[in-house]
Structures are given as C-alpha cells and as structure tokens.
N, C-alpha and C positions, 0 to 999 in steps of 0.2 A: 695928531693924536690917537683919531678914531683910527685910521689906518694901521698906527703901530698896535693898538690894543687888537684888533682885527689878525694881524701877523702873530702876533703873541701868542694868541688862542689857537689859531691854527698851526701854529709850530709846536705848542706844546703836545698838540693832538698827535700831530705826525712823530713827535720827538717820543709820546709814550707809548707807539708802536715799535719804533727802535728801539726803545727799552726792552720789549717783551722779547725782540728777535736777540739781544744783547745779553739779556740775562740767560737764554739758552746757550750762549756763547760760554759764558763764565761756567754755568753749571757744569757742562760738558768738560771743561778745561780743568775744574775744581775734583770732580770724582775720576777722570779717567785719562787726564792731558791728552784729550782730544782736541782738534781745532777743526770745526768742520766748517770749509771753505765751500760746502753746498748749501749752508745755512739761508743764503738769500732764494734760492731754488726752492727749498723745502715751505718758505714760504708763500712763493708763486703755487706750487702745484697743489695744493688744497683746495684752492678755488675753482682749477680745472676740474678735479673730481668731483664738485658740489655743482658745476654746471653739468658736467656728464651725468649725473643722477636726475637733475634737472630734464635734462633731452630725455630720459628713458620714462617720464613721467612722474618722476618722485615730486610731492611739494617743497617747498623751499624750506621748510623745518625739518624733514626728513631726509632732504639733500645735507643739510649741516650737520645732523648727526651722523650719516654716513660719511661725509666728507672727513668729520673730525676723527672717526674711528677706523678709517681706512688710513689717515695720516698717523695715527698710533702705531698701528700695524706695520706700515710701508717706511714711514722716516722715525719709527723709534724702534720697535722690535727688530724688523728686518734690517735696517741699518747697522745696529748693535752687533746681530748675531752673523750675521753675512759678509760685512765690511770692515768694521772697526775690530772685532775681536781677530780674525785671521790676520788683518795688515798690523794690528798693534805689538805682535810677535817681531815684527822687523824695523819697529822703531816709529817716532813721531814724524819725522820727514816722509818715509813711503806712505802713511796713514795720510798725511795733509795732500801729497799728489794724489791718492787715491780718490779723496774727497772733492780734488778740483776736477777729475775725470768723470766723477760723480754729476757734480754740476752742468758740465758740457752734455753729459748722454741725458739728464732730466729734461732741459732747454730743448736739446734738438728731437727727444721724443714727443714732447708736447708739441713744438712748432711741425711735426711731420704728422703726427697721429690726431691732431685736433684743428689747431689753425695757426696761420702766422700773423693772422689779423688780430686787432685788439678787441675785446669782447665785452658788453657791458655785463653787469653783475649787480643784483638788486642787494639794496642795503638794509642790514638788519635794525639800524636807527632811524629815526625819523629826519626828514628833510626840511629846509625853509630856515626860517631868521627867528631869534629870539633877540628880545632888548634885555639887555644884562648894562646897568648904570649907564643907559641913555645910547649905548651902541648896540647897532644890529650884528648880531654875531650867529654864527651857522650852528644848527642845531646838531648836522652831523659831526662838527667837531666837538660840540660839548658832548655829544654822545659815545664819541669814540675813546674821548678822553676819560670819562667816566667808567666806559667798561675795562678799558685798560688799566685805569687804578685800581678798581676792584679785583682785576686779576691779579696786578703786583700785590696787593694786601693779602689776598687768599695764600699766596706763593709764600709772601714772608711770614704769615701765619704757621703755615705747615712747618715751615722750615725751622723757626723760632719758639714756637709753644705746643707743640706736640712731640710724643716719644718719636715718630716716624722720621720726622723731621732733623732729631736731635742724631739718630743714627746714619741720616744723610750725611750730616755735617762730620759727623765723626770719620764715616767710609773717607770723606772728601779730605778730612785732614791728615788723619795718619792710619790707613789701610790696615797696617800689620797689627797695631793696638786694638783696632777697633773687632778685627777678627778675633783676638785673644779675649774679647769681653763679651763676646759672642754676637757681635751684629754680623748679619748677613750681607757682607760686603758687596757682591757679584748683585744680590737683588735690588739693593740699594743705588748701586751703579744703572742696573736696568731701569728702577723707576726713574731717575736721573734723564734716561734717553726718551722714557714716556711724556718727562712731563714737558719736555723740551719740545717735542712733536705737537705735544696740546697747545702748547705757547706758539708756536708758527703757524698752526692752524686757525688760533684764534686771530693772529695778527691778520693773517690771511683775508679772513672774513672779514676785519675793520678795514684795511687798505685796499682791498679790492673795488670797491663801490666807488672809490676818489680817482683811483688810477687806472681803473679797467685791469681785465685779466687780459695779460700779454706775457707771451714766455720771454721776454727777454727781462722783465720787472725785477726778476730776482738779482739782477747784477747791481743795480742802484740800492735796491733795499739791503742785502749782503754786505755790499760796503758801507753803506750807512751806520749798518749794526754793528761791523766790526769796529770802525773808527770809534764809536760809541764806548764800546766794551775795553777799549784800549785807554780811552780818555779818561773812562771814570775808575777805570781799576780793574784789570782782568782777572783777580783773584778775590773781587767783592760783590755781592748781588746788588748790594745798596748803590757800588759804583757806575753798574751797568745801568742801573735806573735812572741815576743822575746823568752820565755822559749820554743816555739817549734823548733825555729831555733838553741838555744843552745843544747836542747837535741839531736837533729838530725846530729848535728857535733859532739857532746861528744861520741855519740852511735858509728857513724863512726870511730872515732879515738879509741875508747875502743875495737872495735872489730879488728882493723888492731895492735895496738901497746899493747894490753894487754892479752887478750882472746875471743876468740869466744864464748867459752863457758860459759863465766863470763861478758858477753858486757852487759847485761842488770842489771849487779850488780853495775856497775859505775854511771849511773845515778841515782840509789838508793841511793848510798852512797851521790850523790850530794843534793838530794832531802832531807834527812835527815839534811845535813849540813843548806841548805837553812831554814828549819824547826826551826833547833835549834837557827840561829844567826839572821834569818830575816823571822820571822814567816808570815809577811804580802806579802812575794814574793819580788824579786829583783824590780820590777818596781810598786808593789802594795801599796795599802794606807791601815794604820793601820783603824780599824773600832771600834767603841766602842758600846756598846749595854747595854741598861739598864735591868737590872735582878729584 
C-alpha cells in the first residue's frame, strides 16, 4: 500500500506537468485550429535557455525570469508571427508538417550548440521526504503538484472569471460573432500563444530537475501531453487537465506493475480505447462540422 501511495503521488505530480502542456495543446486548437507537434520541444528548450543564462553568470532566479521571457518571445510571439500565420493560409496539414520540422530543428540545434549529454538542473522546490498519513512522500513531487495546480487554477480563473478570459473564449467559440461585438480576436489569439509559451516554460522548470535537461526529452513529453489532450477532450481545458493527471498516474502504475520497457504502450492502448468508444474524449464535447 505504501508503494502504491508513493506511485499515485508521483504519478499525479508528473500528470500535473502533462496537464500544463496538454492545456497548451487545447488552447491553441480552440483559438487558431493549430496543432503544435513541437510542443514537447517547447518544454525542453526553456530549461536550456535558463542553463545558458546561468553559464554567463546570472543567478538562478534571474535565469528563470529570463528563460520565461525568452520563451514567451520565441515560443509565443515569434512562433505565431513567423510560422503559424504564414502557414495557416495554406491549411492545417502544412502547418502541422511545419511544426514537426520545427521540432526536429529545435532538437538538433540544442544538441549541436549546447550538448548531447544530459545536464543537471536545479530544483525550484525543496528536495527530501515528508511524512503524509504515515507514508514518506517526496517533497519534490508535492511541490511540483502544488505549483502546477496553482498554475491551472490561475488559468481557469482567468478564463472563467475575468473579462479578458470571456473575450478569449468568445474568440475561440465564434471568431466572426466575436469581431461583430467588438472583441479583438487577433489580440486574443496572440495572448493564447503567449499563455501557452508561459505554461511550457513553467512545465520545463518543474520537470527538468527530475528528468535532467536532455535534447531528446521533448519527444516523450510531447507525446504524453498529446495523448492526455485527446483522452481528456481536445476541445475542453478541463479535459486536458483530467487527461494529464490520468495519463501521469497510468504511466507510473504501468512502469511499476507492467514493465518499464512497455510503460509507453499502456497509455497508447488506453488512447485507442477512448478513440474507439468515446472519440470526443472523456470530458470533451462532440462537434459537428458542415461539409
């Protein structure tokens, strides 16, 4: 039971990070019909930006600020203006292919200009163990889970309880009507890209101390978050959150009770089952399109 409790806590912590990245998938799809297959590399890159800042003498707190700001400029503003906007005119498929190429480019650039070796990364949350209900639980897992939950709560509060959030939702649900009633749709879409960039930078800050800074880490993170978004419901933020937590727990349990070699297969099998029996996702809503 103690081992199961530890696995559940660690799985929820990992799942909370998946949820942050999956929410980014969902937000971009809702507002601009963009599927960013470089999302995993977007999580990997901020850690290397922060490491580079520390290597030139910046303290860790300043490196975090610089890493987040650079991520929002490069992975939010520049990504939208230089890649998404030009490619969107050619349709969703060319844009998807372009983001796949971007993922390869980012990964190879980090490998070439930084290092192919895994690098340690300082943690923003304390290490060690704490006793909860008689079980020794990692403080790092608790800290990651708390920070991720606070970020998600902040985002949902922004979307559901502020005028800015209501405008973002209006722009996502019906851009034409939103423009008629005076919502600056393009500005709301850009804001969504900036929020996604902030979320991936936060996810990078939380997960890199656990799995180290590696140029190849984005592949696993992107795949897990993409599965989480589909399982939970690609058109619902709450679905992405639930899907992330579920996939994180499922992944940890599969590694412990099935096999570490086939741990990635269990979420994939679950994904296939969801697509077959509930294609809109566990919390998603069915959509109808006129052809």
